[in-house]
Structures are given as structure tokens and as C-alpha cells.
C-alpha positions as CSV (number, residue, x, y, z in Angstrom):
1,M,152.0,60.0,-50.2
2,D,155.6,59.9,-51.3
3,T,158.7,61.8,-50.1
4,Q,158.3,64.3,-52.8
5,D,154.6,65.2,-51.8
6,T,155.8,65.6,-48.3
7,Q,158.6,67.9,-49.2
8,D,156.2,69.8,-51.4
9,K,153.9,70.5,-48.4
10,E,156.7,71.4,-46.2
11,S,157.8,74.0,-48.8
12,Q,154.3,75.3,-49.1
13,R,154.1,75.7,-45.3
14,L,157.3,77.4,-45.0
15,E,156.4,79.8,-47.9
16,K,153.1,80.4,-46.2
17,F,155.1,81.4,-42.9
18,F,157.2,83.8,-44.7
19,R,154.5,85.6,-46.5
20,A,152.7,86.1,-43.3
21,R,155.8,87.5,-41.7
22,E,156.3,90.0,-44.7
23,R,152.8,91.2,-44.4
24,A,153.1,91.8,-40.8
25,R,156.5,93.7,-41.4
26,D,154.9,95.7,-44.3
27,A,151.9,96.6,-42.1
28,Y,154.2,97.9,-39.5
29,R,156.3,99.9,-41.8
30,N,153.4,101.2,-44.0
31,N,150.6,101.9,-41.4
32,F,152.1,102.4,-38.0
33,N,153.8,105.6,-36.6
34,N,157.2,104.5,-35.2
35,D,157.3,107.7,-33.6
36,F,155.3,105.9,-30.6
37,D,158.3,104.0,-29.8
38,T,160.0,107.1,-28.4
39,L,156.8,108.7,-26.5
40,N,157.2,109.1,-22.8
41,T,154.2,108.9,-20.5
42,D,153.4,112.6,-20.7
43,E,153.6,112.4,-24.6
44,Q,151.3,109.4,-24.4
45,I,148.6,111.3,-22.5
46,E,148.9,114.2,-25.0
47,Y,148.4,111.7,-27.8
48,F,145.3,110.3,-26.1
49,K,143.9,114.0,-25.5
50,R,144.6,114.7,-29.3
51,R,142.4,111.7,-30.2
52,G,139.6,113.1,-28.3
53,I,140.0,110.8,-25.0
54,K,138.9,112.7,-21.8
55,F,140.2,112.8,-18.4
56,E,137.2,113.6,-16.4
57,R,136.4,110.3,-14.6
58,Y,140.0,109.5,-14.2
59,S,142.8,112.3,-13.9
60,E,145.8,112.6,-16.0
61,D,148.2,112.0,-12.8
62,K,146.2,108.7,-12.0
63,A,146.3,107.8,-15.9
64,K,150.1,108.2,-15.7
65,T,150.5,106.0,-12.7
66,F,148.2,103.5,-14.2
67,M,150.1,103.3,-17.5
68,L,153.4,103.0,-15.5
69,E,152.4,100.4,-13.0
70,S,149.5,98.3,-14.4
71,T,149.5,98.4,-18.3
72,Y,151.2,99.9,-21.2
73,F,150.4,102.6,-24.0
74,F,150.0,99.9,-26.9
75,K,147.6,97.8,-25.0
76,L,145.4,100.4,-24.4
77,K,145.6,101.7,-27.9
78,T,144.5,98.2,-28.9
79,F,141.3,98.6,-26.5
80,A,140.4,101.6,-27.8
81,T,139.6,100.0,-31.3
82,N,136.3,99.2,-29.4
83,F,135.0,102.6,-29.4
84,L,133.3,104.8,-32.0
85,T,135.4,107.6,-33.8
86,D,134.3,110.8,-35.6
87,S,135.3,110.0,-39.4
88,D,135.7,113.7,-40.1
89,T,138.2,114.4,-37.2
90,N,139.5,110.8,-36.5
91,T,138.8,111.6,-32.7
92,F,137.1,109.3,-30.3
93,I,133.4,109.9,-29.5
94,N,132.6,110.5,-26.0
95,L,135.4,108.3,-24.7
96,D,137.0,108.8,-21.1
97,F,140.3,107.3,-20.1
98,A,138.3,105.5,-17.4
99,Q,136.6,103.3,-19.8
100,L,139.9,102.4,-21.4
101,R,141.1,101.4,-17.8
102,D,138.0,99.4,-17.1
103,V,138.4,97.6,-20.4
104,S,142.0,96.6,-19.6
105,I,141.1,95.5,-16.1
106,L,138.1,93.2,-17.4
107,D,140.3,91.9,-20.2
108,Y,142.9,90.7,-17.7
109,R,140.4,89.5,-15.2
110,L,138.7,87.5,-18.0
111,R,141.9,86.0,-19.2
112,S,142.6,84.8,-15.9
113,L,139.2,83.3,-15.6
114,I,139.7,81.4,-19.0
115,T,143.2,80.3,-17.9
116,Y,141.6,78.9,-14.7
117,L,138.6,77.1,-16.5
118,S,141.1,75.7,-19.1
119,S,143.4,74.2,-16.4
120,N,140.3,72.5,-14.9
121,I,139.3,71.0,-18.5
122,E,142.8,69.8,-19.3
123,H,142.9,67.8,-16.0
124,A,139.4,66.6,-16.4
125,L,140.1,65.4,-20.0
126,R,143.0,63.3,-18.7
127,I,140.7,61.8,-16.1
128,R,138.0,61.0,-18.8
129,F,140.4,59.5,-21.1
130,N,141.7,57.2,-18.2
131,R,138.2,56.3,-17.4
132,V,137.6,55.2,-21.1
133,L,140.8,53.1,-21.1
134,E,139.8,51.3,-18.0
135,H,136.3,50.5,-19.5
136,F,137.9,49.0,-22.6
137,D,140.8,47.3,-20.6
138,D,143.3,48.6,-23.1
139,D,147.1,48.8,-22.6
140,S,148.4,52.4,-22.4
141,D,150.8,51.5,-25.1
142,E,148.2,50.3,-27.6
143,A,145.9,53.4,-26.6
144,T,148.7,55.5,-28.5
145,R,148.3,53.7,-31.8
146,P,145.0,55.3,-33.1
147,Y,146.7,58.8,-32.6
148,I,149.9,57.8,-34.3
149,E,148.0,56.4,-37.3
150,Y,145.7,59.4,-37.6
151,R,148.9,61.6,-37.7
152,R,150.5,59.5,-40.4
153,K,147.5,59.7,-42.8
154,T,148.8,63.3,-43.4
155,N,152.5,62.8,-42.5
156,P,154.0,59.2,-43.2
157,R,157.3,60.2,-41.6
158,Y,155.5,61.4,-38.3
159,D,157.7,60.8,-35.3
160,I,156.0,61.0,-32.0
161,N,159.2,61.8,-30.1
162,R,159.1,65.5,-31.7
163,E,156.0,66.1,-29.8
164,L,157.5,65.2,-26.4
165,S,158.2,68.4,-24.6
166,R,161.5,67.9,-22.9
167,S,162.0,70.1,-19.6
168,I,163.6,69.5,-16.1
169,Y,160.1,68.3,-15.2
170,T,159.6,65.8,-17.8
171,S,162.9,64.4,-19.0
172,N,163.0,61.7,-16.4
173,L,159.7,60.5,-17.7
174,I,160.6,60.5,-21.2
175,Q,164.0,58.9,-20.8
176,Q,162.4,55.9,-19.4
177,Y,160.7,55.2,-22.8
178,D,163.4,56.5,-25.1
179,F,163.7,53.2,-27.1
180,A,160.0,52.0,-26.7
181,Q,158.5,51.4,-30.0
182,M,155.2,52.5,-28.9
183,K,155.0,55.3,-26.1
184,P,152.4,54.8,-23.3
185,I,149.3,57.3,-23.6
186,W,149.9,58.8,-20.3
187,L,153.3,59.9,-21.3
188,L,151.5,62.0,-24.0
189,W,149.2,63.4,-21.2
190,E,152.2,64.5,-19.2
191,T,154.5,65.9,-21.8
192,T,152.6,67.2,-24.8
193,D,150.2,70.3,-25.3
194,F,146.5,70.7,-25.2
195,H,146.0,70.1,-28.8
196,T,147.9,66.8,-28.9
197,L,146.0,65.7,-25.8
198,I,142.6,66.4,-27.6
199,L,143.6,64.5,-30.8
200,S,145.0,61.7,-28.9
201,Y,141.8,61.3,-27.0
202,Q,139.3,61.9,-30.1
203,S,141.4,59.4,-32.1
204,Y,141.2,56.7,-29.4
205,I,137.3,57.1,-28.8
206,Y,136.6,57.3,-32.6
207,S,138.5,54.1,-32.9
208,K,136.0,52.6,-30.5
209,N,133.1,54.1,-32.5
210,L,132.4,56.6,-29.8
211,S,132.2,60.4,-29.8
212,D,131.3,63.3,-27.4
213,I,128.4,65.7,-27.7
214,I,131.2,68.4,-27.3
215,D,133.5,67.0,-29.9
216,S,133.1,70.1,-32.2
217,L,133.7,72.5,-29.3
218,F,137.3,71.5,-28.3
219,R,138.6,73.5,-31.3
220,P,137.2,76.8,-30.3
221,A,137.7,76.2,-26.6
222,R,141.4,75.4,-27.3
223,K,141.7,78.7,-29.3
224,I,140.5,81.2,-26.5
225,R,142.7,79.1,-23.9
226,N,145.6,79.6,-26.2
227,A,144.9,83.3,-26.4
228,A,144.6,83.8,-22.7
229,A,147.6,81.6,-22.1
230,H,149.9,83.9,-24.6
231,H,148.6,87.0,-23.1
232,N,146.6,88.2,-26.1
233,S,143.9,90.6,-25.4
234,V,140.3,89.0,-25.8
235,L,138.2,92.1,-25.5
236,I,139.1,93.6,-28.9
237,P,137.6,93.6,-32.2
238,T,138.1,90.2,-34.0
239,R,137.7,88.8,-37.7
240,Q,134.9,86.5,-38.1
241,E,136.1,83.0,-38.6
242,K,134.3,80.9,-41.2
243,Y,133.7,77.8,-39.3
244,N,131.0,75.5,-38.6
245,Y,129.8,76.1,-34.9
246,S,126.3,75.0,-35.5
247,N,126.4,72.2,-32.7
248,L,127.5,75.1,-30.3
249,Y,124.4,77.1,-31.2
250,Y,122.2,74.2,-30.6
251,L,123.8,73.3,-27.0
252,A,123.9,77.0,-26.1
253,N,120.0,77.1,-26.6
254,I,119.9,74.3,-23.9
255,F,122.5,75.8,-21.7
256,I,121.0,79.4,-21.6
257,P,117.9,79.1,-19.2
258,W,114.6,80.7,-20.0
259,S,113.5,83.5,-17.9
260,E,111.1,82.4,-15.0
261,S,109.1,85.9,-15.4
262,H,106.2,85.8,-17.7
263,E,105.9,89.7,-17.9
264,N,107.0,90.9,-21.3
265,E,107.5,87.3,-22.4
266,E,108.1,88.2,-26.0
267,N,110.9,90.7,-25.3
268,E,112.3,88.1,-22.9
269,H,112.5,85.5,-25.7
270,L,114.1,88.4,-28.1
271,A,116.6,89.1,-25.3
272,R,117.6,85.5,-25.1
273,A,117.7,85.0,-28.7
274,D,120.0,88.1,-29.1
275,V,122.6,86.4,-27.0
276,I,122.6,83.3,-29.1
277,R,122.9,85.6,-32.1
278,T,125.9,87.3,-30.5
279,I,127.4,83.7,-30.0
280,M,126.6,83.0,-33.7
281,H,128.5,86.4,-34.8
282,E,131.3,87.2,-32.5
283,Q,134.0,84.7,-32.8
284,M,135.3,85.4,-29.2
285,I,131.9,84.8,-27.9
286,S,131.6,81.6,-29.7
287,Q,135.0,80.4,-28.2
288,F,134.1,81.6,-24.7
289,A,130.6,79.7,-24.8
290,S,132.4,76.5,-26.0
291,L,134.9,76.9,-23.1
292,L,132.1,76.9,-20.7
293,L,130.0,74.0,-22.4
294,V,133.4,71.8,-22.5
295,H,133.8,72.6,-18.8
296,V,130.2,71.5,-17.9
297,N,130.6,68.3,-19.8
298,L,133.9,67.2,-18.5
299,V,134.5,68.3,-15.0
300,A,133.0,65.9,-12.6
301,S,134.5,66.9,-9.3
302,T,131.9,68.7,-7.1
303,A,134.8,70.7,-5.3
304,V,136.3,71.9,-8.5
305,R,132.9,72.8,-9.9
306,H,132.0,74.8,-6.7
307,S,135.5,76.5,-7.0
308,A,134.6,77.4,-10.6
309,V,131.3,79.1,-9.6
310,R,133.2,81.2,-7.0
311,E,135.7,82.3,-9.5
312,V,132.7,83.0,-11.9
313,K,130.9,85.0,-9.4
314,E,134.0,87.0,-8.5
315,F,134.3,87.9,-12.2
316,L,130.7,88.9,-12.6
317,S,131.0,91.1,-9.6
318,R,133.8,92.9,-11.4
319,L,132.1,93.1,-14.6
320,T,129.1,94.8,-13.5
321,Y,130.9,97.3,-11.4
322,H,130.8,100.1,-14.0
323,W,127.9,98.4,-16.0
324,D,126.1,101.7,-16.5
325,W,129.0,103.0,-18.7
326,Y,128.2,100.5,-21.5
327,H,124.5,101.0,-21.2
328,D,123.9,104.7,-21.2
329,E,122.1,106.8,-23.8
330,S,125.5,107.7,-25.6
331,N,126.9,104.4,-25.9
332,N,130.3,104.6,-27.8
333,C,131.0,100.9,-28.1
334,P,127.9,99.0,-29.1
335,V,129.9,95.9,-30.2
336,L,131.7,95.7,-26.9
337,T,128.5,96.1,-25.1
338,R,127.0,93.3,-27.0
339,K,129.9,91.1,-26.1
340,L,130.0,92.0,-22.2
341,E,126.1,91.5,-22.3
342,A,126.8,88.0,-23.8
343,I,129.5,87.1,-21.5
344,K,127.3,88.1,-18.3
345,V,124.5,85.9,-19.6
346,L,126.8,82.9,-20.3
347,L,128.4,83.0,-16.9
348,E,125.0,83.4,-15.1
349,S,123.8,80.6,-17.0
350,F,126.8,78.6,-15.9
351,C,126.1,79.3,-12.2
352,S,122.6,78.5,-12.7
353,F,123.3,75.2,-14.4
354,M,125.7,74.2,-11.5
355,N,123.1,75.2,-8.8
356,A,120.6,72.9,-10.6
357,L,122.9,70.1,-10.8
358,D,124.0,70.4,-7.1
359,N,120.1,70.1,-6.6
360,D,119.1,67.5,-9.0
361,A,116.9,70.0,-10.8
362,L,118.3,69.7,-14.4
363,S,115.8,69.2,-16.9
364,D,116.1,66.1,-19.4
365,D,117.5,68.4,-22.0
366,E,120.0,70.1,-19.7
367,Q,121.2,66.5,-18.7
368,L,122.3,66.1,-22.4
369,L,125.1,68.4,-21.6
370,L,126.6,66.1,-19.1
371,L,126.7,63.0,-21.5
372,P,129.9,60.8,-21.4
373,P,131.4,59.4,-24.5
374,T,128.3,57.7,-26.6
375,A,128.0,55.6,-29.7
376,R,128.7,57.8,-32.6
377,D,125.2,57.1,-34.2
378,D,123.7,58.0,-30.9
379,T,125.5,61.4,-30.5
380,A,124.5,62.3,-34.0
381,E,120.8,61.6,-33.3
382,I,121.0,63.7,-29.9
383,L,122.7,66.6,-31.8
384,R,119.9,66.4,-34.5
385,Y,117.3,66.7,-31.4
386,T,119.2,69.7,-30.2
387,E,118.9,71.3,-33.6
388,D,115.0,70.7,-33.7
389,C,115.1,72.5,-30.3
390,F,116.9,75.3,-31.7
391,I,114.6,75.6,-34.7
392,D,111.4,75.7,-32.5
393,D,112.8,77.9,-29.7
394,V,114.8,80.7,-31.2
395,R,115.3,80.7,-35.0
396,N,112.3,82.7,-35.7
397,D,113.2,85.3,-32.8
398,I,116.5,85.5,-34.6
399,H,115.1,86.3,-37.8
400,T,112.9,88.9,-36.1
401,L,116.0,90.5,-34.8
402,N,117.7,90.3,-38.0
403,E,114.8,92.1,-39.7
404,R,114.9,94.9,-36.9
405,D,118.5,95.5,-37.1
406,D,118.6,95.8,-40.8
407,E,122.1,97.0,-41.2
408,E,124.1,95.4,-38.4
409,Y,122.7,91.8,-38.8
410,A,121.1,91.8,-42.2
411,N,122.1,88.3,-43.0
412,E,122.9,85.1,-40.8
413,P,126.5,84.2,-41.2
414,Q,127.4,81.6,-43.8
415,M,128.9,78.8,-41.7
416,I,131.4,77.4,-44.1
417,E,135.0,77.1,-43.8
418,E,137.0,79.1,-46.2
419,D,140.1,78.2,-48.0
420,E,142.9,79.4,-45.9
421,E,145.1,80.7,-48.7
422,Q,142.0,82.8,-50.2
423,A,141.3,84.2,-46.7
424,E,144.9,85.1,-46.2
425,E,145.0,87.0,-49.5
426,Q,142.2,89.3,-48.8
427,T,143.0,92.8,-47.7
428,V,141.0,95.1,-45.7
429,Q,141.5,98.9,-45.2
430,L,142.0,99.4,-41.5
431,S,142.2,102.3,-39.2
432,E,145.3,103.0,-37.3
433,E,143.9,101.3,-34.1
434,E,142.6,98.3,-36.1
435,M,146.1,97.9,-37.9
436,L,147.6,97.8,-34.4
437,A,145.4,95.2,-33.3
438,E,146.0,93.2,-36.5
439,I,149.8,93.6,-36.4
440,M,149.9,92.3,-32.7
441,R,147.8,89.2,-33.8
442,Q,150.1,88.4,-36.8
443,I,153.1,88.8,-34.5
444,E,151.8,86.4,-32.1
445,E,151.0,84.0,-35.0
446,I,154.7,84.4,-36.2
447,K,156.1,83.7,-32.9
448,H,153.9,80.6,-32.6
449,D,154.9,79.4,-36.3
450,E,158.7,80.0,-35.4
451,S,158.5,78.0,-32.1
452,R,156.8,75.0,-34.0
453,A,159.3,75.3,-36.9
């Protein structure tokens, strides 16, 4: 690729960034009521009441205190997009402020759990990378070469020095190698972001003709890690991502245990298949399931695993505190309920898996989830086996569920990656709350692009 091609790509990237920024600004100007900027707490409460939100389970005075001390108006409006509205009056159906408060707390606690598990994963990935290097007895300098070669395939002018994050905590490390032609791999571990760590690790093991069974899960796991780290709400409606997560579905089928009860066995199988279907259809759940499976595969320390189980059980206790609110006859947030049910099953599966691991009670299939880097052909063969298991175990049950829910899940998702430019040009008519959620997401993207630019 010549210099002109590189410059054209850079121009296209900047043009794409400016278009995204203008769309966010236009959406704000055209679809958002700027009067919200000046509402005080009493006026915000009145706005909620006009939108049909009740204050029966949680008083107005308590709500004001909560909004002043624990959260803010725009965050609660974003969470309100989970709940059904009357199309004629544009008011929420059977929504109490207590539910908004509960979702905001669950969201915060879930993001804290995601951040904790992600920290374990990042440390464990460095440990695995180090073990692989020791196995091949490679110099740390040469271990960086596959990553640099990979980056220069798309950018011949790539300079690794630009990826080293300089701060008071890393400057001394970086300065020691300022004039080194090839940086040691551990310098990347200590001074770059999670994305670079993943790519450098994968580039190296691919150069040795190895791969991990969780290779395709790093990307979705990193996405939900970034969302939690950047204070993005995760328990909100999300756009479906067109990305091939098929390996995730196959591994999740092994990860989620079968019910030990043989009463109503058919219903138990359908309930299990419904969770896997939620993983297939809900982007946030796909990413969360990926995070748990990556943690299962990478984290080898027994102490860290036990600590993770304690954190998970603590979150489960809070998750089920108001469980009946999301499962009564007048359920006003079916999509959110489905997400919470999937999160509950996934976390219970995590605890069950760790308990079986401690007691040497894992099945042969479950032990596949712990595999270290393996020859690429062998990894592909194992994934084909897990696909066969998926077909035998749940595919027919998912078809049964799809036929039963003819409107909501009439068709299985087409797991293809759309062209980014085409996806960006698509426009959807959004409600006020959905537009707010979309604006907040785009603003975060703009901030991220600006920081990288």
C-alpha cells in the first residue's frame, strides 16, 4: 500500500468521524428538549408524573433525595426506555419510580462486577502470554514482531511508540527502551490498552500455529468491559450487532448446565433454550456471556476464582431482591426481564461450573472450556464438535420457541457482519427516551474517537 492509499484511508476515517459528530448534534437539536437542562429536582419529578410514572412504592421526597445523592435525571430517563408506553398518551404503563431506582442500582452493581471480572481477565491474559513465551523460549523482543507485522499489513507506517501510554506510572519503563528498535513484549503489557494486549497475544500464538477456543469471544468481552469502564449504562435497549457469535452459542450450550430435575423435562429444556436464544438476540447478553466464558478459560488462580464467585453471589443476591417486580402479571418491561433472567442463569452457571471444578466433577465437555492454546486445526475440530452438540441439544427447542413467539422472535438472526458505512446510514424513528439513549451512545463514541485522534 502506497502513501496515497494511506492518506485516503486517513481522510475517510476523519470524514466518518465528522459525520458521526454531526449526526449526534443534529439528533440533539432536532429530537431533544433542551428545556431539560434547566429543570430543578421538583420539576424533574413533575416531568416523571406527567409521563405516568407513579410514586407509590417510593415517595416523591425519597425520589428527590435519590436523584440528588445517588444518580441524575438523564440516567433515569435512559433506564425508562426499558418500559412500555401507551402510544396514544405517550405515558408509561404501570411504572413506579421504585423500578427506575432498582434498575439504576442493578446497572451500577452489574458494571462494577463486569469491571472486576475484566480486571481478572486482563491480568490472567498476561500470565498466559508469559507461559506461552516460556514454552517456546522466545526472547521478549522477538515476541513483539508478529504484532508489528500484523499492524503493518494495514498501515505500513505503523509506529508502536504511539501506542505506549505515557504517565507518571509508565514513563520510567518506556524511557529505558526509547531507542530500542524492537520493544520487549512485556512493555506492551504494562503500557498499552486491553485491545493491544489481545491483538499482540493473538498475533503471537497464531505465528506458532496455535489458537484458543475463546478466540472469537475476546472482542465482545472487550466491548462490555469498555462500556462498564466508561460508565456507559448496560441495562438499556441496544441495537442488534451483526456479528458472527456462533462459537459463543456453542460454548454457552456447554457452559449452562442441564436441570437435575426430571419433572416437566420438556419445559426445563425450553427454558434453557430460551436463555441461549436471548444470548443470540440480545447484544449485551452476548457480550456478558463472552466475558464469563473468557474468565472461565483464562483465570487459573484458585483464590481469584473463589473471590469471583463471592462477587457473583453478592450481585445475585441484589439482583433477586425485587425479582417479583419483573415477573408479575402486568410485566411492563418484557425485554429487560428477559435480559435479567439470562444474567441470572449465566451467573448461576458460573458458580456451578466453579464448584464442579473445585470438586473435580467437570464433565468431558465442560473441560473443553478450560483448554489452553491448542494447534489451530485441533481447535477448529473441537469447535465443530461443540456445534454438533448445539444442534443436538437446543436447535430444535429454539425453533419451537420461535414458532410459539411468532412476533417477537419470528426469525433467527442472520449472523453476518454488515458494512459499517451502510449500517451508519440507516435511520430509525426513535422515541424521546430512545433518542436520548442513542445520543449518549454516539457522544461516547465521539469522545473515544477524539481521544484516539
